[in-house]
C-alpha positions as CSV (number, residue, x, y, z in Angstrom):
1,G,0.0,0.0,0.0
2,G,0.9,3.6,-0.3
3,L,2.0,5.9,2.5
4,T,-0.2,8.8,3.5
5,V,2.1,11.8,4.1
6,G,0.0,14.9,3.3
7,R,-0.9,15.8,6.9
8,W,1.9,18.2,7.8
9,G,0.0,19.9,10.5
10,L,-0.7,16.6,12.3
11,W,3.0,15.6,11.9
12,V,4.1,18.7,13.7
13,L,1.5,18.3,16.4
14,T,2.4,14.6,16.9
15,L,6.1,15.4,17.1
16,L,5.4,18.1,19.8
17,L,3.1,16.0,21.9
18,T,5.1,12.8,21.8
19,G,8.2,14.9,22.6
20,L,6.4,16.0,25.8
21,G,6.3,12.3,26.8
22,F,10.0,11.8,26.2
23,A,10.8,15.1,28.0
24,G,9.1,13.8,31.1
25,F,11.0,10.6,30.9
26,G,14.3,12.4,30.6
27,A,13.4,14.8,33.4
28,L,12.7,12.0,35.7
29,V,16.0,10.2,34.9
30,G,17.8,13.5,35.2
31,A,16.2,14.3,38.6
32,A,17.1,10.9,39.9
33,A,20.8,11.2,38.9
34,R,23.0,13.8,40.6
35,E,25.4,14.5,37.7
36,T,25.0,15.1,34.0
37,R,27.2,12.2,33.0
38,T,25.3,9.9,35.3
39,A,22.0,11.0,33.9
40,L,23.1,10.4,30.3
41,L,24.5,7.0,31.1
42,A,21.4,6.0,33.1
43,T,19.1,7.2,30.3
44,L,20.9,5.1,27.8
45,M,20.9,2.1,30.1
46,I,17.2,2.4,30.6
47,A,16.0,3.5,27.1
48,L,17.9,0.9,25.0
49,P,16.3,-2.2,26.6
50,L,12.9,-0.5,26.5
51,L,13.2,0.0,22.8
52,F,13.8,-3.8,22.3
53,V,10.8,-4.6,24.6
54,G,8.7,-2.9,21.9
55,F,9.5,-5.8,19.5
56,L,8.0,-8.4,21.9
57,P,4.5,-9.6,21.2
58,D,1.7,-7.9,23.1
59,G,0.8,-9.4,26.5
60,G,2.4,-10.0,29.8
61,V,5.4,-7.9,31.0
62,A,6.0,-6.2,27.6
63,E,2.5,-4.7,27.5
64,A,2.6,-3.6,31.1
65,L,6.0,-2.0,30.7
66,T,5.1,-0.1,27.5
67,A,2.0,1.3,29.2
68,V,4.2,3.4,31.5
69,V,6.9,4.6,29.2
70,P,6.2,7.0,26.2
71,F,7.7,4.7,23.5
72,A,4.5,2.7,22.7
73,P,2.0,5.6,22.3
74,A,4.5,7.5,20.2
75,T,5.1,4.5,17.9
76,D,1.4,3.9,17.6
77,A,0.8,7.6,16.7
78,Y,3.5,7.6,14.0
79,Q,2.3,4.4,12.5
80,T,-1.3,5.8,12.4
81,L,0.0,8.9,10.5
82,L,2.0,6.8,8.1
83,V,-0.4,4.0,7.3
84,E,-4.1,5.0,7.9
85,P,-5.8,6.7,5.0
86,S,-8.0,8.7,7.3
87,V,-7.3,10.1,10.8
88,P,-8.9,7.7,13.3
89,A,-9.8,8.7,16.9
90,S,-7.0,6.4,18.1
91,L,-4.5,9.1,17.1
92,A,-6.0,11.4,19.7
93,V,-5.9,8.6,22.3
94,D,-2.3,7.9,21.6
95,L,-1.3,11.6,21.8
96,G,-3.3,12.0,25.0
97,H,-1.6,9.0,26.4
98,S,1.8,10.4,25.6
99,V,1.0,13.8,27.1
100,L,-0.4,12.2,30.2
101,L,2.7,10.0,30.6
102,G,4.9,13.1,30.1
103,A,3.0,15.1,32.8
104,T,3.0,12.2,35.2
105,L,6.8,11.6,34.7
106,A,7.5,15.4,35.1
107,I,5.5,15.5,38.3
108,A,7.4,12.5,39.6
109,A,10.7,14.3,38.6
110,G,9.6,17.3,40.6
111,L,8.8,15.1,43.6
112,V,12.3,13.5,43.3
113,L,13.9,16.9,43.2
114,R,11.9,18.2,46.2
115,R,12.7,15.1,48.2
116,R,16.4,15.3,47.3
117,D,16.7,19.0,48.1
118,P,15.9,19.5,51.9
119,G,15.8,23.3,51.5
120,S,12.4,23.2,49.6
C-alpha cells in the first residue's frame, strides 16, 4: 500500500506532543541522577532495553511496561499517521496517552527533586 504523508500539521502536532512524553521521561531520569554524565548513562541504560521490549508480542510484561513509558504511544501515533488513509480517533488517544505520561513523569521528577533538596 501507499503511505499517507500529506498531513503536515498533524505531523508537527504529533512530534510536539510525543516529545512531551519523552521530555518527562528524561526529566525523571535526570532528577534521579545527581550529575549530567550519570543522567546520560542512566538514560541510555534504561531506554535501549525498553526499545527492544517494543519488539516483543503484546501481552504480559511487555504490554505492562510499554504502558508506563512513552515509546508505545509515540510509535502507535507515528504508525497511524503513516499508514491510515483517514485520521482515526485512536491518534487522539495515543497523543493524549503520551501527554499524560509526560505530565506524570514530570510530576514524579519534581517530587524526586523536592525530596532530594531539603531546602524546599
